[in-house]
N, C-alpha and C positions, 0 to 999 in steps of 0.2 A: 554452562551458565551463559545466558544471552547478554550481549553488550551492545548498546546503541551508541554509535559515534557519529558526530556531525559529518554529513556528506561534504567531501572536498572535490576540487576539480580533478584530482587524481583518481577519484572513484567513478568518473563518468563513463569510462569504457565498460566497467562492470555493470553499472546501471543500465546501459544500453543493451548489453548482452541479455539481461533479464527482461527488460521492458520490451524489446523488439521481438522476442520469441513469440511465435503465434499463440502458444498456450497461455501466455500472459496477456497479450494484446486483445485476445478474444473476450476477456473479462474486464476490459477497460472501456470507459466511455469513448475516449479518443483512441482508436485502434490503428492510427497511422504509424509508420516506421520513421524513426528519427535518425539523423546523422550525427556524428560527433561534433561537427561544426555547429549545427543547429542546437545541440544539447549544451555546448559551451556558451552560446549566446543566451539560452534560457537560464543557465546557471548564474550568469552575470546579473540577471534581473530577478532572481529568486527573492521573495519577501518573507517566506515562512521556512523554518528549518526542515531539512530532510535528513534522515539518519541511515547509515549503513548498519545492518544487523550482522553482528559477528558471533560466531560460536567457536570457542577455542582458537581465536585469531583468524578464523576462516570467514570470508564474506559469504553470507548465505542469502541475502536479500536486502531490502531497504524499506523504510517507512517514509511515506510521503505525507506532507501536511500542507494545508492551505487554510490559515485561520484555525477554526475549530474542527475542520474536516481532516480526516485521517484515512490512510490506506496503506496496504502492505503488499509487496510483491516478493515472492521467494523464488530463487533460481530453480529451474526445473530439476536439477540434480539433488536438491535438498528438500523437496516437497514431501508432505505427509510424514514429517518427523516431529511435529509439534513446535517448530521454530516460529511460525506465524503467531501462534497462541502465546508463546513465551515473549515474543517481541511486543505484541499488543499489551500484554500484562505489564511489562516493564514500562512501556510508553504511558499507559493509562494510570499508573500507580499514584501519580500526584495530580491527575486531572479530575475536575468536577464535572466536566461536560465535553462531549465530543460527538461528531456526526460522521456518517459515511454514506456512500452510495454503493449499491451492489445489485447485480443482475439477480432476479428472483430465481433463476435456474443455476446459480453458482453454489457449488457444494460448500463454500465458505459461509453461507448464510447460517448454518448451524453453529459454526465457530463464533460468529458475531453474537448470536443469541446467548451462547454460553458465557460470553464476556460481559453480558448485561445490556447489549444494544437491543433496542426495540424498534419495530417499524412505526413510523409516525403517520402513515397514511399518504404521504407525498410520494409521487412516482412520476416517471416519464417513460416514453417508449423510445428506445435507442436500437437501431438496426432490427426493428420488429420484435424486440425483446423488452420485457418489463424491467425497468431500472428503479429500484425502491430506495427510499431514504430511511436511514435508521439513526436513532439518537442514543447516547450513553449518558447517564447521570449517576454519579457515585453516591 
């Protein structure tokens, strides 16, 4: 069973391990590598909650939020096991509205559609790839 717990300063090393992996960064709008010092500074100014995704007390990824916008990154060792879907389902269960951005060539696009997200026509080009906006309404 998936559990979402609030991100703490103690989780930042894990967050960076996931976020800085090239297989994660290539699907993020900002593909820069971050340092622990920079991440600690960012964490101190965080205005929306982020969550660690736990399965049987193991950290497998995290949910990022910024207002109504949501995203999820799963550790490479735990991908393709349904954890992102479970985490999104848990996160969205009491939400009436959410948005996200995704590269059109991201295999997760099908996941988002299965969760009820729909493209709203807004997009931008990032690193020569189409980055589309999706909305969720319960």
